[in-house]
KOLTORGU-762225 format. One record per residue (C-alpha): residue number from 1; x, y, z. Coordinates in nm, 2 decimals, padded with zeros to 4 digits, always signed. Example, Ala and Ser with C-alpha at 12.3 -4.5 7.8 and 13.67 -1.06 7.14 Angstrom:
<recs>
+-----+--------+--------+--------+
: seq :     xx :     yy :     zz :
+-----+--------+--------+--------+
:   1 : +01.23 : -00.45 : +00.78 :
:   2 : +01.37 : -00.11 : +00.71 :
+-----+--------+--------+--------+
</recs>
This chain:
<recs>
+-----+--------+--------+--------+
: seq :     xx :     yy :     zz :
+-----+--------+--------+--------+
:   1 : -01.12 : -04.29 : -05.45 :
:   2 : -01.13 : -04.70 : -05.41 :
:   3 : -00.76 : -04.67 : -05.62 :
:   4 : -00.63 : -04.45 : -05.39 :
:   5 : -00.74 : -04.57 : -05.10 :
:   6 : -00.58 : -04.92 : -05.22 :
:   7 : -00.25 : -04.69 : -05.28 :
:   8 : -00.22 : -04.57 : -04.86 :
:   9 : -00.32 : -04.93 : -04.74 :
:  10 : -00.01 : -05.08 : -05.02 :
:  11 : +00.26 : -04.83 : -04.94 :
:  12 : +00.16 : -04.88 : -04.55 :
:  13 : +00.31 : -05.21 : -04.63 :
:  14 : +00.60 : -05.16 : -04.85 :
:  15 : +00.64 : -04.91 : -04.57 :
:  16 : +00.68 : -05.18 : -04.31 :
:  17 : +00.91 : -05.35 : -04.53 :
:  18 : +01.19 : -05.11 : -04.60 :
:  19 : +01.15 : -05.05 : -04.21 :
:  20 : +01.26 : -05.33 : -04.16 :
:  21 : +01.50 : -05.39 : -04.47 :
:  22 : +01.71 : -05.04 : -04.32 :
:  23 : +01.71 : -05.25 : -03.97 :
:  24 : +01.89 : -05.54 : -04.11 :
:  25 : +02.09 : -05.36 : -04.34 :
:  26 : +02.25 : -05.12 : -04.08 :
:  27 : +02.12 : -05.25 : -03.74 :
:  28 : +02.05 : -04.94 : -03.58 :
:  29 : +01.81 : -04.76 : -03.47 :
:  30 : +01.55 : -04.64 : -03.75 :
:  31 : +01.35 : -04.30 : -03.72 :
:  32 : +00.98 : -04.32 : -03.97 :
:  33 : +00.89 : -03.93 : -04.06 :
:  34 : +00.54 : -03.88 : -04.16 :
:  35 : +00.20 : -03.73 : -04.19 :
:  36 : -00.07 : -03.73 : -04.00 :
:  37 : -00.29 : -03.56 : -04.25 :
:  38 : -00.70 : -03.66 : -04.25 :
:  39 : -00.92 : -03.77 : -04.55 :
:  40 : -00.78 : -03.97 : -04.83 :
:  41 : -00.60 : -03.72 : -05.00 :
:  42 : -00.19 : -03.72 : -04.85 :
:  43 : -00.03 : -03.47 : -05.06 :
:  44 : -00.06 : -03.12 : -05.21 :
:  45 : +00.19 : -02.85 : -05.14 :
:  46 : +00.07 : -02.67 : -04.87 :
:  47 : +00.13 : -03.09 : -04.73 :
:  48 : +00.53 : -03.08 : -04.91 :
:  49 : +00.56 : -02.79 : -04.70 :
:  50 : +00.47 : -02.93 : -04.38 :
:  51 : +00.66 : -03.21 : -04.42 :
:  52 : +00.93 : -02.99 : -04.54 :
:  53 : +00.98 : -02.77 : -04.24 :
:  54 : +00.98 : -03.14 : -04.03 :
:  55 : +01.26 : -03.20 : -04.27 :
:  56 : +01.38 : -02.95 : -04.19 :
:  57 : +01.35 : -02.99 : -03.77 :
:  58 : +01.48 : -03.28 : -03.78 :
:  59 : +01.78 : -03.21 : -03.95 :
:  60 : +01.87 : -02.89 : -03.65 :
:  61 : +01.77 : -03.16 : -03.41 :
:  62 : +02.06 : -03.49 : -03.57 :
:  63 : +02.34 : -03.22 : -03.61 :
:  64 : +02.49 : -03.38 : -03.35 :
:  65 : +02.40 : -03.75 : -03.49 :
:  66 : +02.56 : -03.95 : -03.74 :
:  67 : +02.27 : -04.02 : -03.97 :
:  68 : +02.34 : -04.39 : -04.16 :
:  69 : +02.09 : -04.32 : -04.35 :
:  70 : +01.85 : -04.10 : -04.48 :
:  71 : +01.59 : -04.01 : -04.78 :
:  72 : +01.31 : -03.81 : -04.80 :
:  73 : +01.04 : -03.87 : -05.03 :
:  74 : +00.67 : -03.67 : -05.12 :
:  75 : +00.44 : -03.96 : -05.26 :
:  76 : +00.04 : -03.91 : -05.36 :
:  77 : +00.01 : -04.20 : -05.06 :
:  78 : +00.17 : -03.92 : -04.83 :
:  79 : +00.48 : -03.81 : -04.73 :
:  80 : +00.76 : -04.07 : -04.63 :
:  81 : +01.10 : -04.00 : -04.42 :
:  82 : +01.36 : -04.29 : -04.37 :
:  83 : +01.64 : -04.17 : -04.05 :
:  84 : +01.84 : -04.47 : -03.97 :
:  85 : +02.11 : -04.35 : -03.63 :
:  86 : +02.38 : -04.41 : -03.49 :
:  87 : +02.21 : -04.32 : -03.15 :
:  88 : +02.05 : -04.51 : -02.85 :
:  89 : +01.67 : -04.58 : -02.90 :
:  90 : +01.57 : -04.40 : -02.64 :
:  91 : +01.75 : -04.07 : -02.71 :
:  92 : +01.63 : -04.08 : -03.05 :
:  93 : +01.30 : -04.15 : -02.92 :
:  94 : +01.32 : -03.80 : -02.68 :
:  95 : +01.42 : -03.60 : -03.01 :
:  96 : +01.10 : -03.67 : -03.23 :
:  97 : +00.92 : -03.65 : -02.90 :
:  98 : +01.05 : -03.27 : -02.86 :
:  99 : +00.98 : -03.16 : -03.24 :
: 100 : +00.60 : -03.36 : -03.20 :
: 101 : +00.58 : -03.08 : -02.92 :
: 102 : +00.74 : -02.82 : -02.95 :
: 103 : +00.59 : -02.63 : -03.27 :
: 104 : +00.22 : -02.62 : -03.35 :
: 105 : +00.30 : -02.82 : -03.71 :
: 106 : +00.46 : -03.11 : -03.48 :
: 107 : +00.07 : -03.23 : -03.43 :
: 108 : +00.12 : -03.36 : -03.77 :
: 109 : +00.40 : -03.49 : -03.76 :
: 110 : +00.43 : -03.89 : -03.68 :
: 111 : +00.85 : -04.01 : -03.60 :
: 112 : +00.83 : -04.33 : -03.51 :
: 113 : +01.13 : -04.49 : -03.39 :
: 114 : +01.20 : -04.91 : -03.38 :
: 115 : +01.45 : -04.99 : -03.21 :
: 116 : +01.70 : -05.23 : -03.31 :
: 117 : +01.49 : -05.53 : -03.26 :
: 118 : +01.16 : -05.37 : -03.49 :
: 119 : +00.99 : -05.28 : -03.12 :
: 120 : +00.85 : -04.94 : -03.19 :
: 121 : +00.87 : -04.69 : -02.86 :
: 122 : +00.60 : -04.49 : -02.69 :
: 123 : +00.62 : -04.15 : -02.56 :
: 124 : +00.42 : -04.35 : -02.29 :
: 125 : +00.79 : -04.57 : -02.22 :
: 126 : +01.00 : -04.24 : -02.14 :
: 127 : +00.71 : -04.08 : -01.89 :
: 128 : +00.54 : -03.82 : -02.19 :
: 129 : +00.12 : -03.85 : -02.22 :
: 130 : -00.02 : -03.98 : -02.51 :
: 131 : -00.14 : -03.70 : -02.84 :
: 132 : -00.39 : -03.52 : -02.81 :
: 133 : -00.73 : -03.40 : -03.03 :
: 134 : -00.64 : -03.21 : -03.27 :
: 135 : -00.93 : -03.01 : -03.21 :
: 136 : -00.99 : -03.07 : -02.81 :
: 137 : -00.83 : -03.17 : -02.56 :
: 138 : -00.90 : -03.53 : -02.58 :
: 139 : -00.66 : -03.85 : -02.60 :
: 140 : -00.62 : -03.85 : -03.00 :
: 141 : -00.70 : -04.25 : -02.98 :
: 142 : -01.06 : -04.19 : -02.80 :
: 143 : -01.16 : -03.92 : -03.04 :
: 144 : -01.04 : -04.13 : -03.35 :
: 145 : -01.18 : -04.44 : -03.24 :
: 146 : -01.58 : -04.21 : -03.13 :
: 147 : -01.60 : -04.01 : -03.43 :
: 148 : -01.62 : -03.71 : -03.20 :
: 149 : -01.53 : -03.49 : -03.49 :
: 150 : -01.63 : -03.49 : -03.83 :
: 151 : -01.38 : -03.52 : -04.19 :
: 152 : -01.45 : -03.16 : -04.25 :
: 153 : -01.31 : -03.02 : -03.93 :
: 154 : -01.03 : -03.21 : -03.90 :
: 155 : -00.91 : -03.14 : -04.26 :
: 156 : -00.99 : -02.69 : -04.18 :
: 157 : -00.78 : -02.83 : -03.91 :
: 158 : -00.51 : -02.90 : -04.06 :
: 159 : -00.49 : -02.70 : -04.35 :
: 160 : -00.47 : -02.37 : -04.09 :
: 161 : -00.16 : -02.55 : -03.93 :
: 162 : -00.03 : -02.59 : -04.30 :
: 163 : -00.06 : -02.28 : -04.33 :
: 164 : +00.12 : -02.10 : -04.04 :
: 165 : +00.44 : -02.34 : -04.06 :
: 166 : +00.40 : -02.23 : -04.45 :
: 167 : +00.36 : -01.84 : -04.37 :
: 168 : +00.61 : -01.83 : -04.06 :
: 169 : +00.84 : -02.10 : -04.06 :
: 170 : +00.91 : -02.18 : -04.47 :
: 171 : +00.94 : -01.72 : -04.52 :
: 172 : +01.15 : -01.77 : -04.23 :
: 173 : +01.34 : -01.97 : -04.40 :
: 174 : +01.42 : -01.86 : -04.73 :
: 175 : +01.48 : -01.47 : -04.54 :
: 176 : +01.76 : -01.63 : -04.40 :
: 177 : +01.89 : -01.77 : -04.65 :
: 178 : +01.92 : -01.43 : -04.85 :
: 179 : +02.06 : -01.25 : -04.55 :
: 180 : +02.29 : -01.58 : -04.55 :
: 181 : +02.41 : -01.44 : -04.93 :
: 182 : +02.43 : -01.04 : -04.87 :
: 183 : +02.66 : -01.15 : -04.55 :
: 184 : +02.86 : -01.43 : -04.73 :
: 185 : +02.87 : -01.17 : -05.09 :
: 186 : +03.06 : -00.89 : -04.95 :
: 187 : +03.27 : -01.11 : -04.74 :
: 188 : +03.46 : -01.20 : -05.00 :
: 189 : +03.80 : -01.14 : -05.13 :
: 190 : +03.93 : -01.05 : -05.33 :
: 191 : +03.67 : -00.90 : -05.48 :
: 192 : +03.81 : -00.62 : -05.80 :
: 193 : +03.70 : -00.28 : -05.64 :
: 194 : +03.46 : -00.36 : -05.47 :
: 195 : +03.42 : -00.34 : -05.07 :
: 196 : +03.54 : -00.69 : -04.91 :
: 197 : +03.72 : -00.73 : -04.54 :
: 198 : +04.09 : -00.61 : -04.75 :
: 199 : +03.91 : -00.24 : -04.84 :
: 200 : +03.65 : -00.03 : -04.97 :
: 201 : +03.78 : -00.06 : -05.33 :
: 202 : +03.66 : +00.20 : -05.48 :
: 203 : +03.42 : +00.35 : -05.33 :
: 204 : +03.46 : +00.63 : -05.06 :
: 205 : +03.10 : +00.64 : -04.96 :
: 206 : +03.04 : +00.32 : -04.76 :
: 207 : +03.24 : +00.05 : -04.62 :
: 208 : +03.18 : -00.33 : -04.46 :
: 209 : +02.99 : -00.17 : -04.15 :
: 210 : +02.76 : +00.01 : -04.41 :
: 211 : +02.73 : -00.37 : -04.55 :
: 212 : +02.65 : -00.52 : -04.24 :
: 213 : +02.39 : -00.23 : -04.15 :
: 214 : +02.22 : -00.28 : -04.48 :
: 215 : +02.20 : -00.68 : -04.45 :
: 216 : +02.09 : -00.67 : -04.08 :
: 217 : +01.77 : -00.34 : -04.21 :
: 218 : +01.67 : -00.63 : -04.51 :
: 219 : +01.59 : -00.93 : -04.34 :
: 220 : +01.25 : -00.88 : -04.18 :
: 221 : +01.19 : -00.74 : -04.53 :
: 222 : +01.37 : -01.09 : -04.74 :
: 223 : +01.12 : -01.28 : -04.50 :
: 224 : +00.82 : -01.05 : -04.58 :
: 225 : +00.92 : -01.12 : -04.97 :
: 226 : +00.98 : -01.49 : -04.91 :
: 227 : +00.61 : -01.46 : -04.72 :
: 228 : +00.42 : -01.26 : -05.00 :
: 229 : +00.54 : -01.51 : -05.26 :
: 230 : +00.35 : -01.76 : -05.04 :
: 231 : +00.00 : -01.60 : -05.02 :
: 232 : +00.05 : -01.49 : -05.37 :
: 233 : +00.10 : -01.91 : -05.47 :
: 234 : -00.25 : -01.90 : -05.66 :
: 235 : -00.24 : -01.60 : -05.81 :
: 236 : -00.08 : -01.56 : -06.18 :
: 237 : +00.23 : -01.48 : -06.15 :
: 238 : +00.25 : -01.10 : -06.26 :
: 239 : -00.03 : -00.98 : -06.04 :
: 240 : +00.19 : -01.16 : -05.76 :
: 241 : +00.50 : -00.92 : -05.89 :
: 242 : +00.34 : -00.66 : -05.81 :
: 243 : +00.25 : -00.72 : -05.46 :
: 244 : +00.60 : -00.75 : -05.46 :
: 245 : +00.69 : -00.33 : -05.55 :
: 246 : +00.58 : -00.21 : -05.24 :
: 247 : +00.77 : -00.42 : -05.03 :
: 248 : +01.09 : -00.34 : -05.22 :
: 249 : +01.01 : +00.04 : -05.19 :
: 250 : +00.96 : +00.01 : -04.81 :
: 251 : +01.34 : -00.21 : -04.79 :
: 252 : +01.49 : +00.06 : -05.03 :
: 253 : +01.38 : +00.28 : -04.75 :
: 254 : +01.54 : +00.06 : -04.43 :
: 255 : +01.86 : -00.01 : -04.64 :
: 256 : +01.92 : +00.36 : -04.69 :
: 257 : +01.83 : +00.48 : -04.34 :
: 258 : +02.07 : +00.22 : -04.23 :
: 259 : +02.31 : +00.29 : -04.39 :
: 260 : +02.25 : +00.70 : -04.35 :
: 261 : +02.21 : +00.70 : -04.73 :
: 262 : +02.41 : +00.43 : -04.91 :
: 263 : +02.31 : +00.20 : -05.14 :
: 264 : +02.46 : -00.09 : -05.07 :
: 265 : +02.21 : -00.32 : -05.12 :
: 266 : +01.96 : -00.19 : -05.41 :
: 267 : +02.05 : -00.36 : -05.67 :
: 268 : +01.99 : -00.69 : -05.42 :
: 269 : +01.67 : -00.58 : -05.29 :
: 270 : +01.53 : -00.63 : -05.64 :
: 271 : +01.70 : -00.95 : -05.70 :
: 272 : +01.72 : -01.14 : -05.42 :
: 273 : +01.33 : -01.01 : -05.31 :
: 274 : +01.23 : -01.23 : -05.58 :
: 275 : +01.37 : -01.49 : -05.59 :
: 276 : +01.26 : -01.51 : -05.20 :
: 277 : +00.89 : -01.46 : -05.35 :
: 278 : +00.95 : -01.72 : -05.59 :
: 279 : +01.05 : -01.96 : -05.32 :
: 280 : +00.74 : -01.88 : -05.10 :
: 281 : +00.54 : -01.95 : -05.44 :
: 282 : +00.68 : -02.27 : -05.48 :
: 283 : +00.76 : -02.68 : -05.37 :
: 284 : +01.05 : -02.65 : -05.21 :
: 285 : +01.13 : -03.04 : -05.26 :
: 286 : +01.17 : -02.83 : -05.61 :
: 287 : +01.39 : -02.57 : -05.53 :
: 288 : +01.60 : -02.63 : -05.78 :
: 289 : +01.78 : -02.27 : -05.98 :
: 290 : +01.55 : -02.43 : -06.27 :
: 291 : +01.25 : -02.43 : -06.08 :
: 292 : +01.30 : -02.10 : -05.89 :
: 293 : +01.42 : -01.82 : -06.22 :
: 294 : +01.13 : -02.00 : -06.45 :
: 295 : +00.92 : -01.84 : -06.19 :
: 296 : +01.14 : -01.50 : -06.16 :
: 297 : +01.15 : -01.51 : -06.49 :
: 298 : +00.72 : -01.56 : -06.54 :
: 299 : +00.68 : -01.27 : -06.26 :
: 300 : +00.90 : -00.99 : -06.47 :
: 301 : +00.74 : -01.03 : -06.78 :
: 302 : +00.59 : -00.65 : -06.83 :
: 303 : +00.96 : -00.54 : -06.64 :
: 304 : +01.04 : -00.37 : -06.92 :
: 305 : +00.74 : -00.17 : -07.08 :
: 306 : +00.89 : +00.10 : -06.87 :
: 307 : +01.11 : +00.09 : -07.16 :
: 308 : +00.87 : +00.13 : -07.44 :
: 309 : +00.97 : +00.43 : -07.58 :
: 310 : +01.22 : +00.59 : -07.41 :
: 311 : +01.56 : +00.77 : -07.64 :
: 312 : +01.86 : +00.95 : -07.51 :
: 313 : +01.68 : +01.28 : -07.57 :
: 314 : +01.38 : +01.13 : -07.30 :
: 315 : +01.53 : +00.96 : -07.10 :
: 316 : +01.49 : +01.00 : -06.69 :
: 317 : +01.75 : +00.81 : -06.58 :
: 318 : +02.03 : +00.57 : -06.57 :
: 319 : +01.85 : +00.26 : -06.68 :
: 320 : +01.65 : +00.46 : -06.94 :
: 321 : +01.96 : +00.59 : -07.09 :
: 322 : +02.19 : +00.28 : -07.11 :
: 323 : +01.86 : +00.13 : -07.27 :
: 324 : +01.77 : +00.40 : -07.54 :
: 325 : +02.23 : +00.41 : -07.65 :
: 326 : +02.28 : +00.04 : -07.60 :
: 327 : +01.98 : -00.19 : -07.56 :
: 328 : +02.16 : -00.26 : -07.27 :
: 329 : +01.84 : -00.43 : -07.07 :
: 330 : +02.10 : -00.41 : -06.67 :
: 331 : +01.88 : -00.65 : -06.44 :
: 332 : +01.48 : -00.60 : -06.57 :
: 333 : +01.65 : -00.79 : -06.84 :
: 334 : +01.87 : -01.08 : -06.66 :
: 335 : +01.49 : -01.07 : -06.39 :
: 336 : +01.26 : -01.14 : -06.74 :
: 337 : +01.51 : -01.39 : -06.87 :
: 338 : +01.51 : -01.56 : -06.56 :
: 339 : +01.87 : -01.52 : -06.47 :
: 340 : +02.06 : -01.66 : -06.73 :
: 341 : +02.41 : -01.50 : -06.59 :
: 342 : +02.36 : -01.67 : -06.30 :
: 343 : +02.19 : -02.05 : -06.45 :
: 344 : +02.42 : -02.02 : -06.64 :
: 345 : +02.77 : -01.88 : -06.52 :
: 346 : +02.79 : -01.80 : -06.15 :
: 347 : +02.62 : -02.15 : -06.03 :
: 348 : +02.83 : -02.36 : -06.31 :
: 349 : +03.12 : -02.16 : -06.21 :
: 350 : +03.08 : -02.16 : -05.82 :
: 351 : +02.99 : -02.52 : -05.83 :
: 352 : +03.35 : -02.59 : -06.03 :
: 353 : +03.56 : -02.48 : -05.77 :
: 354 : +03.39 : -02.64 : -05.46 :
: 355 : +03.45 : -02.97 : -05.70 :
: 356 : +03.78 : -02.85 : -05.75 :
: 357 : +03.86 : -02.84 : -05.41 :
: 358 : +03.87 : -02.50 : -05.35 :
: 359 : +03.68 : -02.26 : -05.05 :
: 360 : +03.35 : -02.10 : -05.09 :
: 361 : +03.53 : -01.77 : -05.03 :
: 362 : +03.80 : -01.90 : -05.33 :
: 363 : +03.49 : -02.07 : -05.55 :
: 364 : +03.32 : -01.71 : -05.47 :
: 365 : +03.59 : -01.49 : -05.59 :
: 366 : +03.63 : -01.68 : -05.97 :
: 367 : +03.23 : -01.65 : -05.99 :
: 368 : +03.27 : -01.30 : -05.97 :
: 369 : +03.54 : -01.30 : -06.24 :
: 370 : +03.32 : -01.46 : -06.44 :
: 371 : +03.02 : -01.31 : -06.43 :
: 372 : +03.21 : -00.94 : -06.50 :
: 373 : +03.24 : -01.16 : -06.82 :
: 374 : +02.97 : -01.27 : -06.92 :
: 375 : +02.71 : -00.97 : -06.88 :
: 376 : +02.70 : -00.59 : -06.96 :
: 377 : +02.74 : -00.47 : -06.62 :
: 378 : +02.55 : -00.15 : -06.52 :
: 379 : +02.74 : -00.03 : -06.23 :
: 380 : +03.08 : -00.05 : -06.43 :
: 381 : +02.94 : +00.19 : -06.73 :
: 382 : +02.83 : +00.41 : -06.47 :
: 383 : +03.12 : +00.49 : -06.32 :
: 384 : +03.33 : +00.49 : -06.65 :
: 385 : +03.13 : +00.48 : -07.00 :
: 386 : +03.07 : +00.15 : -07.26 :
: 387 : +03.35 : +00.13 : -07.44 :
: 388 : +03.58 : +00.15 : -07.09 :
: 389 : +03.35 : -00.12 : -06.98 :
: 390 : +03.37 : -00.37 : -07.29 :
: 391 : +03.82 : -00.32 : -07.20 :
: 392 : +03.69 : -00.49 : -06.91 :
: 393 : +03.51 : -00.77 : -06.97 :
: 394 : +03.77 : -00.81 : -07.30 :
: 395 : +04.09 : -00.77 : -07.02 :
: 396 : +03.90 : -01.03 : -06.70 :
: 397 : +03.75 : -01.33 : -07.03 :
: 398 : +04.13 : -01.32 : -07.13 :
: 399 : +04.25 : -01.37 : -06.76 :
: 400 : +04.03 : -01.64 : -06.73 :
: 401 : +04.13 : -01.81 : -07.03 :
: 402 : +04.46 : -01.90 : -06.92 :
: 403 : +04.30 : -02.01 : -06.57 :
: 404 : +03.89 : -02.04 : -06.50 :
: 405 : +03.99 : -01.99 : -06.12 :
: 406 : +04.31 : -01.72 : -06.10 :
: 407 : +04.53 : -01.73 : -05.77 :
: 408 : +04.40 : -01.49 : -05.54 :
: 409 : +04.70 : -01.29 : -05.52 :
: 410 : +04.62 : -01.24 : -05.92 :
: 411 : +04.31 : -01.12 : -05.83 :
: 412 : +04.46 : -00.89 : -05.57 :
: 413 : +04.65 : -00.74 : -05.87 :
: 414 : +04.29 : -00.69 : -06.06 :
: 415 : +04.14 : -00.49 : -05.75 :
: 416 : +04.40 : -00.25 : -05.76 :
: 417 : +04.36 : -00.18 : -06.13 :
: 418 : +03.98 : -00.11 : -06.00 :
: 419 : +04.08 : +00.07 : -05.79 :
: 420 : +04.32 : +00.33 : -05.90 :
: 421 : +04.00 : +00.35 : -06.19 :
: 422 : +03.74 : +00.35 : -06.02 :
: 423 : +03.63 : +00.04 : -06.15 :
: 424 : +03.27 : -00.16 : -05.93 :
: 425 : +03.11 : -00.43 : -06.04 :
: 426 : +02.82 : -00.37 : -05.86 :
: 427 : +02.52 : -00.53 : -06.09 :
: 428 : +02.82 : -00.85 : -06.12 :
: 429 : +02.85 : -00.88 : -05.70 :
: 430 : +02.42 : -00.89 : -05.72 :
: 431 : +02.43 : -01.18 : -05.94 :
: 432 : +02.70 : -01.35 : -05.77 :
: 433 : +02.45 : -01.28 : -05.36 :
: 434 : +02.24 : -01.46 : -05.61 :
: 435 : +02.45 : -01.74 : -05.70 :
: 436 : +02.53 : -01.86 : -05.30 :
: 437 : +02.12 : -01.77 : -05.22 :
: 438 : +02.05 : -02.05 : -05.49 :
: 439 : +02.29 : -02.27 : -05.42 :
: 440 : +02.17 : -02.28 : -05.05 :
: 441 : +01.85 : -02.40 : -05.11 :
: 442 : +01.93 : -02.62 : -05.37 :
+-----+--------+--------+--------+
</recs>
């Protein structure tokens, strides 16, 4: 314990030195963001979530400002954020005070603003009252100096505020990212055989309006997947997965109601719902694709059990038939293995397209083609047969050998061919939505 206290004291000295260095370097006001966590333990998963919420709120508040320097750290001695902003110190302090006072979690935020001369601006200088105690309406400084409340009381209140922030704000954030991925996927144009802004692809029963209606209906469920992930963060992954199934059934019913029975997002409900839960279970500062996809794999280790003993003769679903005849595991197999198509194909191709200067749309179009060429898309098989799907894979792979990022005119030609042949790679479209979602989080 003494060693940790010494580290905390040393961290304060290091923080002061860093503040002075940044002020000397940039000659602009500095906002230093730390967490007000009582007791010697300054970091755990929930504290990290609270700090993440504060960082995102700061990012929103400073979106119109020129940020000259930004860094954020989660350390055993506490979370630290440094923001050098080209903004008058009084305006920067006003933004910080608003964040601290608007949301309950803001009571755990310490957002100090230093002017270029190193002077710390106070709330009182801007006409704001001093901060209240965590537990009562008394001045926080008075309560602290008189030890009016026990450490246990303060810790319990802190834990409750962190819990609220994670359960409400974080789940909304994750759900909004997943919702955005659904909208971006359907809007990506052109997509061979799929609904997009050009046409309805090979579909006669659905169009853009169905996908928008479905996405709107699913948004609250995507948040619920994330919330459930957070609430089951201490359960074994397989047990957490079982908690997701009833939500998935409710989401599918909501989708069908919104689309009058049209299946727009059944596959996406499974995969994006799983990813939302994985994000909810995970420290947001570790939201790389390796971490999230590994969490998906851990939750889905038993998803192929339903295929045990299935034969072509007793198969009850199309998925069971494909598994019995060809050993194709579809989206279940992708999930069990941590979505290798997204990790090894989708994200690298999408990032590669952006690094070439392509727009998000055009990089997404190319990514979809690579996913079609790399996976056994069960939607393609259902709308044709196994041989046709394999031939399509070879055809698209050959096209990509000539140019991994084909021109839009080339993709539109492929779109017309798919429409004429009634082909629609819906499984690959779901993987594209996952690619968008993971990219937006990481």
